[in-house]
N, C-alpha and C positions, 0 to 999 in steps of 0.2 A: 504494500500500500504506500502511495506517495504522500508524504506529510505536506500539510499546507505550509506555505512560506511563513516563517516566524518573524514578527516585527522586532525591531530594536526595542528592548524594554525601556530604554531611556526616552523613547518617543511617546510613551503612554500606550495603554491597551485599548484599542478602539473596538466598538461593538461590530458584530457582523450584521450587515444590512438585511440579510435573508432570514435572520432570527428575530431581531429586535421588533417588538410590536406585533408579532403574529399570534394573536389570541385565537384559540380554536375551541376551548372547552365551553360548553353551554352551561352557564352558571348564573343563578339569581340569588344574591345575598341581601336583597332588600329587607330592611328591618333588622339586620344582623349587625353586631358590633365586632370588629376584628382588631386585635392588638398585634402589632409587628414591632419586635424589639430590634435594635440596630437598624431602624427604618430610615435613617437619614441618607443612606447611600448603598450602592452595590445591590446585593440580593434583597436586602430589606426594603429598599426603595422600590425595586421591581415588584415585590410582593404587595406592597401598599398600593401601588398604582393598579395592579391587576385586580385586587380584591375590591378596590373602590370602583373600578370599571364594572364590576358585577353588582354594584349597589350597596356594598357594605359601608358603614361608617367606620373609618379606620383611625385608631389611636396609634400615632407614630411615636415611639420611644427611642431616644438616642442620647448618648452622652453629649453630643454636639447639638445644643438646643437650636441653633440657627439652621442647621441642616434639617432637623426634625420639623421646624416651622415651615421651611420651604416645601418639604414633601407634603405636609398637612395642607398647605395652601393649594398645592397642585391637585390634591385629591379631595378637597373639601372635608378634610378630617380634622383631628385635634392633635396637638403636639405636647409631649412631655420631655423635658431635658433631665435625664436621670443617669447616674452612675450605678449600673446594676450590681456592682460589687458591694454596694451599701445596702444591707438588709432593710434598714428603715426606709430608704427610698423605694425599694421594691414593694414594700407593704403599703405604699401610698397609691399604687396603681389601681385604677378602677377595676372592681371585681365583676362587674356585670358585662361579661364577655361571652360571645358565642364562638369565636374563632381565636385561637392563640397561635401565633407563629413565633416560636422562640428562635430567633436568628442571630442575636448579638453575639459577637465573638471577636477574639483577637489572638495573636500568635506571638510566640517567643521561641527563637531558634538558638539552641545551645546544647552541647553534650551534657549528660546527666551530672558529671562531677562539677561542672561550671554553672549549672542551672540555679538561679537565685531562688531560694525557698519562698520568699515573699511574692515573687512573680508567679511561681507555681500555684500558690494559694489564690492569688488574684484571678488567674485564668479560671480556676475551678469555681470561684464565687460567681463570676459572670456567666459561665457556661453550664454549670450544674446546679448550684444553690439557687440562683435567680430563677431559672425555669421551674424548679420545684416549688418555690414560693409563689410564683405567678399562677401556676396550675392549681396549687392548693387553694388559692383564693377564688379562682374562676370556676372550679368544679361545682360548688353548690348551685350557682346560677344555671349552669348547663344541665345539671341533674333536674332542677326544677322545670326547665323548659323541655326536657326530654330530647335534647339535641346539642351537640357540641363537637368541635374539631380542634384537636391539639396536634400541631405540626411542628416537629422539632427539626430545624435545619442542622443536621448532623454533618457528616462528611464521609468520604471514602476512608478517612482516618478513624471513623467509628467502627470500621470493619477490618481495616488493615493498619499496620504500623509503619512509620518511617523513622529513621534516626534523627536525633536532635530536637524532637518535638514531644518531650515527655509530658508536659502539662496539657498540650492540645489533644494528643492522642488519648491520654487517660481520661480527660474530661469528656471527649466525644464517646468513648466506650461507656462511660457512666451514664450519659444521657440516653444511650440506647437502652440500657436496662431500666431506667426510670420510665421511658416511654412504654415499654412492654407492661410494666406494672400498672400504669395508668390505663392502658388498653384493657387489661383484664378487669380492673375495678369499674371502668366506665361503660363496659359493653351493655349491661342491663339497663343503663340510663340513656342510651342513644348517643353516647360519646365515643368517638374513635380517637386513637392516638397513634401517630406514625412518625417515622424518621425519613427525611429525604437526605440522600447521601451523595452529594456532588463531588467530583474530582476538583481540580483547580478551576476556579471561576474567574472570569475577567473582571476583577474588582480592585479597588485600592488596596485591600488586604493582601492580595497576591502581589501587586506592585511593590508593596512595602517589604515583602519577604525576599526580594531578589538579591539585595545586597548581603543580607544575613546568610542566605543559602550559598551565595558565591564564596563568602568567607569560610563557612563551615566545611564546604566541600573542596575548597582550594581551586576553584575554577573562575574564569571571567564572568562578570554579570551577564554578558551577551549570550552565554551558553546555558544559563540556568533554566530557561523555559524548556528548551529542547532536551537537555541532558538530565534534568531533575524532574521538572513538573510533568512532562509528557512522556517520560521514559517508559512507564508501565501501562500506559493507555494504548489501546488498539487504534482509536481514532485520534489522530494527532492534531488536536486543537484544544483550546480552552473552552470551558462551558460558558454560555452566556447567561447573565442574571435572569433574562426573560424566560429562558428554558426552565430554570428552577421555579420561577413564579408560576409558570403554567402547570407544572406538576403539583404545586401547592393548591392551585385552583381546582385541579382535577380531584384532589383529595377532599375538597369541600363540596363536590357535586353529588347529586343523588346516586349516580352509578358507582360511586366509590364507597358507598355506605357499608359494604361488607369487608373493606380493607381496614384492618386494625392490627396493631402490634407488629407492623411490618417495617422493614428497612428497605428503601427503594433506591438502589444505586443509579446515579446519573453520572457515570464515570468513564464512558467511552470504552468499556471492556476491561478496565483495570482489574476488577475483582474476578474476572473470568479466567485470569491466568494463574 
């Protein structure tokens, strides 16, 4: 298979025109409220836009309050500027939610002996503790209405490991287990819980990793995408945020009502090998 030409990482990661904006799932979320964490950019922004296009009122949560406000203005939703590592801040999030998209995440690349414990703890608070607290608050409302969708944006690293990512890999594995427990408990109440597992997505988070990955692996930054990020995928390109958002939309649709406790790879064949 011939790989797509790889752009210079320093030039920015531009979206593919044949993917961006191509909504196909029939979905009506009129009257529903959806929370998207990390909604100010990347996957979160794409999910907020997609769910709003289906009629949902979207609560956009992001540490960058200006980015959250911009997406909220774009989608006709509401914005909250919160650091999800702060339990008190998480507990202020509106609990009357019908859809929860736990997307917020961050990365730190370092070998285990050099990995700062406080950074390890911070990643887990954002990507494990915060989703637990949010879902714990939202479930009573979902149970009362007899319908709810919990969608955790996990990663291929929730199913596979890579070196130098102890906090991220372990956090994503943890949220996989949490999602399955929620699925089992919520089934009788009309609530589903699933993980979406993308490989590297064309987002600022990926751009921010390039320098660290180059240093950790001892290669030039220009080679990181091809030699590290796409090395294990059969389809040699990055995932687009809109592709992730469309799978999120599908999981909210009536035809997906029997899918729960699942981990859905969007990885270009990475986990097939």
